[in-house]
ZAMARGU-4260 file (C-alpha; in steps of 0.2 Angstrom, whole numbers, plus 5000, padded with zeros to 4 digits):
<rodrens>
0) 5342/5262/4699 | 5359/5262/4701 | 5370/5249/4695 | 5376/5240/4711 | 5356/5238/4715
5) 5354/5232/4698 | 5366/5218/4700 | 5357/5213/4717 | 5339/5210/4709 | 5346/5201/4695
10) 5357/5190/4707 | 5341/5186/4715 | 5329/5183/4701 | 5338/5164/4698 | 5334/5158/4716
15) 5316/5163/4715 | 5313/5157/4698 | 5319/5140/4702 | 5307/5141/4717 | 5292/5143/4705
20) 5299/5129/4693 | 5299/5117/4707 | 5280/5121/4713 | 5275/5120/4696 | 5284/5102/4693
25) 5276/5097/4709 | 5260/5102/4705 | 5258/5093/4686 | 5264/5079/4694 | 5249/5077/4708
30) 5237/5067/4703 | 5220/5074/4698 | 5207/5072/4709 | 5192/5059/4703 | 5181/5070/4694
35) 5162/5069/4703 | 5148/5060/4693 | 5140/5071/4681 | 5124/5077/4690 | 5128/5070/4709
40) 5131/5082/4722 | 5147/5082/4734 | 5142/5086/4752 | 5153/5085/4767 | 5143/5075/4782
45) 5147/5071/4799 | 5145/5051/4800 | 5143/5040/4815 | 5147/5021/4817 | 5134/5013/4828
50) 5133/4993/4833 | 5117/4985/4841 | 5119/4987/4860 | 5109/4983/4877 | 5098/4996/4881
55) 5089/4996/4898 | 5073/5007/4897 | 5068/5020/4909 | 5054/5031/4912 | 5052/5042/4927
60) 5036/5052/4937 | 5033/5062/4951 | 5025/5061/4966 | 5022/5065/4984 | 5027/5055/5000
65) 5013/5046/5008 | 5013/5036/5023 | 5008/5016/5019 | 4997/5013/5031 | 4985/5027/5041
70) 4977/5024/5057 | 4962/5033/5062 | 4960/5034/5084 | 4942/5035/5085 | 4934/5034/5102
75) 4926/5017/5105 | 4918/5025/5121 | 4912/5039/5130 | 4921/5047/5145 | 4933/5058/5152
80) 4951/5058/5146 | 4961/5056/5163 | 4980/5054/5156 | 4987/5056/5140 | 5006/5050/5135
85) 5019/5064/5138 | 5023/5062/5118 | 5007/5062/5113 | 5012/5078/5101 | 5011/5080/5083
90) 5027/5073/5075 | 5031/5061/5088 | 5034/5044/5084 | 5028/5031/5097 | 5031/5011/5097
95) 5017/4998/5095 | 5008/4993/5110 | 5011/5010/5119 | 4999/5016/5129 | 4992/5034/5121
100) 4978/5038/5132 | 4967/5033/5146 | 4946/5036/5147 | 4939/5036/5165 | 4935/5018/5166
105) 4924/5019/5182 | 4906/5020/5175 | 4912/5005/5163 | 4920/4996/5179 | 4903/4998/5187
110) 4894/4989/5172 | 4906/4974/5170 | 4903/4972/5189 | 4883/4973/5186 | 4884/4961/5173
115) 4895/4948/5182 | 4884/4948/5196 | 4869/4944/5184 | 4877/4930/5178 | 4880/4923/5194
120) 4863/4925/5200 | 4857/4914/5185 | 4870/4899/5192 | 4859/4902/5210 | 4842/4903/5200
125) 4846/4888/5192 | 4852/4878/5208 | 4836/4885/5216 | 4825/4878/5203 | 4834/4860/5200
130) 4830/4859/5218 | 4812/4865/5217 | 4809/4852/5203 | 4815/4838/5212 | 4803/4842/5227
135) 4788/4844/5214 | 4794/4829/5206 | 4791/4820/5222 | 4774/4827/5226 | 4767/4823/5211
140) 4775/4805/5213 | 4763/4806/5231 | 4749/4813/5223 | 4748/4799/5211 | 4748/4786/5224
145) 4736/4795/5234 | 4724/4795/5219 | 4725/4778/5215 | 4722/4773/5234 | 4706/4785/5235
150) 4703/4777/5217 | 4704/4760/5226 | 4693/4765/5240 | 4680/4772/5230 | 4677/4758/5222
155) 4674/4748/5240 | 4662/4763/5243 | 4672/4770/5257 | 4679/4786/5249 | 4667/4798/5241
160) 4668/4808/5224 | 4675/4822/5232 | 4689/4814/5238 | 4693/4808/5221 | 4691/4823/5213
165) 4703/4833/5227 | 4715/4820/5224 | 4714/4822/5205 | 4717/4841/5206 | 4732/4840/5219
170) 4741/4828/5205 | 4737/4841/5189 | 4744/4855/5201 | 4758/4846/5204 | 4761/4841/5187
175) 4760/4860/5181 | 4771/4865/5194 | 4784/4851/5186 | 4781/4860/5169 | 4784/4876/5174
180) 4800/4873/5185 | 4805/4862/5169 | 4802/4876/5158 | 4811/4889/5167 | 4825/4877/5167
185) 4825/4877/5147 | 4824/4895/5147 | 4841/4896/5158 | 4854/4892/5144 | 4848/4905/5134
190) 4847/4919/5148 | 4864/4914/5152 | 4871/4918/5135 | 4862/4935/5135 | 4871/4939/5153
195) 4887/4933/5144 | 4885/4943/5130 | 4882/4959/5142 | 4896/4953/5152 | 4908/4952/5137
200) 4902/4968/5130 | 4907/4977/5148 | 4923/4969/5146 | 4925/4976/5129 | 4920/4992/5135
205) 4931/4992/5150 | 4946/4989/5138 | 4942/5000/5125 | 4944/5015/5138 | 4963/5014/5135
210) 4970/5017/5119 | 4987/5009/5114 | 4996/5010/5095 | 4994/4996/5084 | 5012/5000/5075
215) 5024/5011/5075 | 5018/5026/5070 | 5019/5045/5070 | 5008/5055/5079 | 4997/5067/5068
220) 4982/5079/5068 | 4978/5078/5088 | 4961/5084/5092 | 4960/5080/5111 | 4969/5085/5128
225) 4970/5079/5145 | 4952/5080/5155 | 4942/5082/5139 | 4925/5074/5138 | 4926/5063/5122
230) 4910/5055/5114 | 4908/5038/5107 | 4914/5039/5087 | 4925/5054/5090 | 4942/5055/5079
235) 4956/5059/5092 | 4971/5058/5081 | 4979/5050/5068 | 4994/5037/5066 | 5005/5038/5051
240) 5015/5022/5050 | 5033/5025/5049 | 5040/5007/5042 | 5035/5010/5026 | 5032/5026/5014
245) 5023/5026/4996 | 5023/5036/4981 | 5012/5038/4969 | 5020/5044/4954 | 5009/5050/4938
250) 5018/5043/4923 | 5014/5044/4904 | 5004/5031/4898 | 5015/5032/4880 | 5031/5031/4892
255) 5023/5015/4901 | 5024/5005/4887 | 5044/5005/4884 | 5046/4994/4899 | 5035/4982/4891
260) 5043/4980/4875 | 5047/4964/4869 | 5042/4954/4883 | 5032/4938/4881 | 5014/4936/4885
265) 5010/4934/4902 | 4998/4921/4906 | 4993/4926/4925 | 4979/4926/4935 | 4973/4944/4936
270) 4974/4943/4955 | 4992/4938/4953 | 4997/4949/4939 | 5003/4966/4949 | 5011/4955/4960
275) 5021/4944/4950 | 5025/4960/4938 | 5042/4964/4946 | 5048/4946/4944 | 5039/4942/4924
280) 5045/4958/4917 | 5063/4965/4926 | 5053/4980/4934 | 5063/4992/4945 | 5061/5006/4955
285) 5071/5021/4962 | 5067/5038/4974 | 5077/5053/4967 | 5076/5069/4978 | 5084/5085/4972
290) 5093/5093/4986 | 5100/5108/4976 | 5118/5103/4971 | 5114/5084/4978 | 5102/5070/4973
295) 5096/5057/4987 | 5091/5041/4981 | 5081/5027/4989 | 5079/5009/4982 | 5061/5007/4981
300) 5048/4992/4975 | 5034/4992/4964 | 5018/4989/4973 | 5004/4992/4962 | 4995/5004/4949
305) 4982/5016/4953 | 4962/5010/4950 | 4962/5024/4935 | 4971/5035/4921 | 4972/5055/4925
310) 4958/5059/4910 | 4967/5075/4909 | 4984/5073/4909 | 4984/5053/4901 | 4996/5048/4915
315) 4995/5033/4925 | 4998/5033/4945 | 5012/5019/4951 | 5011/5016/4967 | 5030/5011/4974
320) 5036/5008/4991 | 5051/5012/5002 | 5052/5001/5016 | 5061/5006/5035 | 5064/5023/5026
325) 5070/5029/5045 | 5083/5016/5046 | 5089/5024/5028 | 5093/5043/5035 | 5110/5049/5032
330) 5113/5065/5039 | 5119/5078/5026 | 5116/5067/5011 | 5100/5057/5015 | 5085/5064/5025
335) 5070/5056/5027 | 5056/5055/5018 | 5042/5065/5024 | 5025/5067/5021 | 5021/5078/5007
340) 5038/5077/5000 | 5037/5079/4982 | 5050/5067/4973 | 5056/5059/4957 | 5052/5041/4954
345) 5063/5030/4941 | 5056/5014/4934 | 5068/5003/4924 | 5062/4989/4915 | 5072/4969/4909
350) 5087/4976/4899 | 5083/4972/4879 | 5097/4967/4870 | 5102/4972/4850 | 5095/4988/4851
355) 5101/5002/4839 | 5103/5019/4847 | 5104/5034/4836 | 5105/5054/4840 | 5087/5060/4837
360) 5093/5072/4825 | 5098/5059/4813 | 5079/5053/4811 | 5069/5061/4797 | 5052/5057/4797
365) 5055/5038/4801 | 5072/5038/4791 | 5088/5038/4793 | 5104/5040/4782 | 5116/5027/4777
370) 5133/5028/4771 | 5135/5015/4757 | 5152/5016/4746 | 5154/5036/4749 | 5135/5039/4744
375) 5120/5042/4757 | 5106/5032/4758 | 5088/5033/4765 | 5083/5019/4776 | 5066/5015/4784
380) 5067/5013/4801 | 5054/5006/4816 | 5057/5017/4831 | 5054/5007/4847 | 5055/5023/4860
385) 5065/5039/4865 | 5079/5035/4879 | 5075/5054/4887 | 5057/5051/4885
</rodrens>
């Protein structure tokens, strides 16, 4: 090294040494960390502060949309279909009271006229019988007087025995005629009821030649055409009610219990239990349809539970209903709830206060770690349910 460069290096050395001295001094003055207790490991952990909060229990199930009421149109009379409503086709909606089809009524009109004529004939028969009875009663009265007169003459010896016998026979014949007429009159009320029944049946058959919609319905399963002969008892079509739809959602039994945790004992009549269940437990329902990037929702109401548990899946059918679904259609946002549509049913119970919510990964065999004065301690906890099922 030449002399100038050596003098430059020596000139830089004092500042470097001065910096090292300052660093050493600061390190020497920094307080040493507290030594860990002998044998106690030190670990870096993530902690989460949790506070009691109000939770709303939720469960979900899946099911298909079905009409709440299905009417099967069955022909109650036999005959030829003479008229059909122009909109009587599968999928069409027809209002309550609409005439759907008519069966040829001629034969039933004739039956009604015949039954009415038979009933009117009884009125004439009753009038004639009553008149005949009055005449026979007068004949009996005359026969009684004649028999008395002949008896008086016989005592005087002016009437023969044969005259007395003839008068007595006439009296007995008259009394027999009166008895027969009275019996005929006694049978007339029964005969009248029979004929009135026949008239009523004929009127009913005539009314049944016309089929009306019992409620607002959507036509399904049409199985008849105009001019076709239909027999009594033949299925013509079905009508699905459009004022309400139902979904039977299959819900896991273990999930159902979370809706009723913390509920008070319910002393209800079994017949009223289902009807009052939403009121007592705060049970609410919602129907969701995944439309791919958009979820359509409908408010629903709890209706009932199904009559049995699925032995394979251990699920219980929960029936919910959506009223007036057609009025809730929003183009592009909420389609009509159609029969067979697979939907999700969400059920929520009454809000439960003072619940602690922790992440699933914080649980270790029913225990959680708590931080106490910089140390970890295991504590046993009671798991009520998983919020996400």
